C-alpha positions as CSV (number, residue, x, y, z in Angstrom):
1,X,73.6,172.5,234.7
2,X,72.9,170.1,232.2
3,X,76.1,171.0,230.0
4,X,78.4,170.1,233.1
5,X,77.0,166.6,233.8
6,X,77.5,166.1,229.9
7,X,81.0,167.4,230.0
8,X,81.6,165.2,233.1
9,X,80.2,162.1,231.6
10,X,82.4,162.9,228.3
11,X,85.6,163.1,230.2
12,X,85.0,160.2,232.2
13,X,84.5,158.2,229.0
14,X,87.3,159.7,227.3
15,X,89.5,158.9,230.2
16,X,88.4,155.3,230.3
17,X,88.9,154.8,226.8
18,X,92.3,156.3,227.3
19,X,93.0,153.9,229.8
20,X,91.7,150.8,227.8
21,X,94.2,151.7,225.1
22,X,97.1,152.0,227.2
23,X,96.2,148.7,228.9
24,X,95.7,146.7,225.5
25,X,99.1,147.7,224.5
26,X,101.2,145.5,226.6
27,X,104.5,146.0,224.8
28,X,105.9,148.5,222.5
29,X,107.4,148.0,219.3
30,X,111.0,149.0,220.4
31,X,110.5,146.4,223.6
32,X,109.6,143.3,221.6
33,X,112.3,140.6,222.0
34,X,114.5,139.3,218.8
35,X,112.8,136.0,218.9
36,X,109.5,137.5,218.8
37,X,106.9,135.4,216.5
38,X,106.6,136.9,213.0
39,X,102.5,136.4,213.2
40,X,102.6,139.5,215.4
41,X,104.3,141.8,212.9
42,X,101.6,144.3,211.1
43,X,100.0,142.9,208.1
44,X,101.5,145.4,205.9
45,X,104.9,143.8,206.4
46,X,103.6,140.3,205.8
47,X,104.1,139.0,202.1
48,X,100.6,138.9,200.2
49,X,99.8,135.7,198.4
50,X,97.8,136.6,195.2
51,X,95.6,133.7,193.6
52,X,95.9,134.1,189.6
53,X,93.3,131.4,189.1
54,X,89.9,132.4,187.4
55,X,86.3,131.7,188.9
56,X,84.0,129.3,187.0
57,X,86.8,127.5,185.4
58,X,88.0,130.3,183.2
59,X,91.7,130.2,182.2
60,X,93.9,132.3,179.9
61,X,95.0,130.6,176.9
62,X,97.7,131.9,174.4
63,X,96.9,130.2,171.2
64,X,99.7,131.8,169.2
65,X,101.5,135.0,169.3
66,X,98.4,136.8,168.2
67,X,95.9,135.5,170.0
68,X,95.0,135.2,173.5
69,X,91.8,133.7,175.1
70,X,90.2,134.1,178.2
71,X,87.4,131.5,178.6
72,X,87.0,127.8,178.5
73,X,88.6,125.2,176.3
74,X,85.8,123.1,175.2
75,X,87.9,120.4,173.3
76,X,91.1,119.9,172.1
77,X,91.1,122.7,169.7
78,X,88.1,124.6,170.3
79,X,88.1,127.5,172.7
80,X,85.1,129.8,173.9
81,X,85.7,133.0,175.5
82,X,86.9,136.7,175.0
83,X,89.5,137.1,172.7
84,X,92.2,139.5,172.5
85,X,94.2,139.7,169.3
86,X,93.0,141.1,165.6
87,X,89.6,139.9,166.4
88,X,88.5,141.2,169.9
89,X,85.5,139.8,172.0
90,X,83.3,137.0,172.3
91,X,84.5,134.3,170.4
92,X,84.3,131.0,169.5
93,X,87.7,129.6,168.0
94,X,89.2,126.5,166.7
95,X,93.0,126.5,166.6
96,X,95.4,124.2,164.6
97,X,99.3,124.7,164.4
98,X,99.0,127.4,161.3
99,X,95.3,127.8,161.0
100,X,92.7,129.4,162.7
101,X,89.0,129.8,162.7
102,X,87.1,132.6,164.7
103,X,83.2,133.1,164.9
104,X,82.3,136.3,166.5
105,X,79.5,139.0,166.3
106,X,81.8,140.4,163.4
107,X,81.3,137.2,161.4
108,X,83.5,134.3,160.6
109,X,87.2,134.8,160.2
110,X,89.7,132.4,158.5
111,X,93.5,132.7,159.6
112,X,96.4,131.1,158.3
113,X,100.0,132.0,159.7
114,X,103.3,131.9,157.7
């Protein structure tokens, strides 16, 4: 007897849920008018804007063809952050046109580009 009442209640719940789903979909996709609002399109079809900025003031600096810093510009020629290049890692860098001084856990590196 208990099983019959559970099955009956479950059937009523499923029927009610199906009715609600059917009522919530007023128009089908093929019945949408030609001048329909674009905001009604599924999110998979809308373009996604990606913000390429970093948090906490981080920025990407390409100092020269061989050095890239992800971090902060401390002053006009001083940079602090993660260096990608010959001396990768957390680094304090001074960069001029042809000269570069890097201070990292590996030590001090003096670089002159020709």
